[in-house]
C-alpha positions as CSV (number, residue, x, y, z in Angstrom):
1,M,2.3,3.6,11.6
2,P,1.5,0.1,13.3
3,S,3.4,-0.2,16.6
4,D,4.8,-3.3,15.3
5,F,6.3,-1.9,12.3
6,L,9.6,-3.2,11.7
7,G,10.6,-1.7,8.7
8,L,9.0,-4.0,6.1
9,D,6.2,-3.7,3.7
10,Y,2.8,-5.4,3.8
11,F,4.4,-8.4,1.9
12,G,7.3,-8.8,4.3
13,E,9.8,-7.2,2.2
14,D,12.4,-4.6,3.4
15,L,11.5,-1.1,2.5
16,S,13.6,0.6,-0.7
17,E,14.1,4.1,-0.6
18,D,13.8,3.7,-4.7
19,I,10.2,2.7,-4.5
20,L,6.9,4.8,-3.7
21,Y,4.6,3.4,-0.8
22,Y,1.0,3.9,0.3
23,S,-0.5,3.6,3.5
24,V,-3.4,1.5,3.3
25,S,-5.5,1.7,6.4
26,G,-2.3,1.2,8.1
27,D,-0.7,-1.4,5.9
28,I,2.3,-0.1,3.7
29,V,2.1,-1.3,0.3
30,P,4.5,-0.6,-2.4
31,M,3.0,1.0,-5.6
32,D,4.1,-1.8,-7.7
33,R,2.1,-4.2,-5.7
34,L,-1.1,-2.4,-5.4
35,D,-2.9,-4.6,-7.6
36,E,-1.8,-7.8,-5.5
37,Y,-2.9,-6.3,-2.3
38,C,-6.3,-5.4,-4.1
39,I,-6.9,-9.3,-4.8
40,E,-5.7,-10.1,-1.2
41,Q,-8.4,-7.7,0.2
42,S,-11.0,-9.0,-2.2
43,V,-11.3,-5.2,-3.6
44,T,-12.2,-5.5,-7.4
45,I,-10.2,-3.8,-9.9
46,K,-10.7,-3.2,-13.4
47,N,-7.1,-3.3,-14.2
48,T,-3.8,-3.4,-12.5
49,N,-2.9,0.4,-13.2
50,P,-1.9,1.5,-9.5
51,Y,-4.1,4.5,-9.7
52,T,-7.1,2.4,-10.5
53,C,-6.3,0.3,-7.5
54,I,-5.9,3.4,-5.0
55,E,-9.4,4.7,-6.4
56,A,-10.9,1.1,-6.0
57,L,-9.6,0.9,-2.4
58,K,-10.9,4.3,-1.4
59,H,-14.2,3.6,-3.0
60,S,-14.3,0.3,-0.6
61,G,-13.7,2.3,2.4
62,Y,-9.9,2.0,2.7
63,T,-7.8,4.9,3.7
64,V,-4.9,5.7,1.3
65,D,-2.3,7.7,1.8
66,D,1.3,8.5,0.2
67,W,3.9,7.3,2.6
68,I,7.3,8.6,2.6
69,M,10.3,6.9,3.8
70,D,11.5,9.9,6.1
71,D,8.5,8.6,8.3
72,M,10.6,6.0,9.8
73,E,13.0,8.5,11.4
């Protein structure tokens, strides 16, 4: 977890317990916005399926892990 972590995801939005998040090389990214993250990081994706985005990120050398809300405690 980044030391400056303030309970916000990569897009600066408050974390919600209702959304699945991924830790992408230290960035907390909501599953439903992985496609936007890939585009911003210039990672080529064939479609906006979250699992396709994850595979593209891994292929590009990013570390991708599930991130659980309980990690904040």
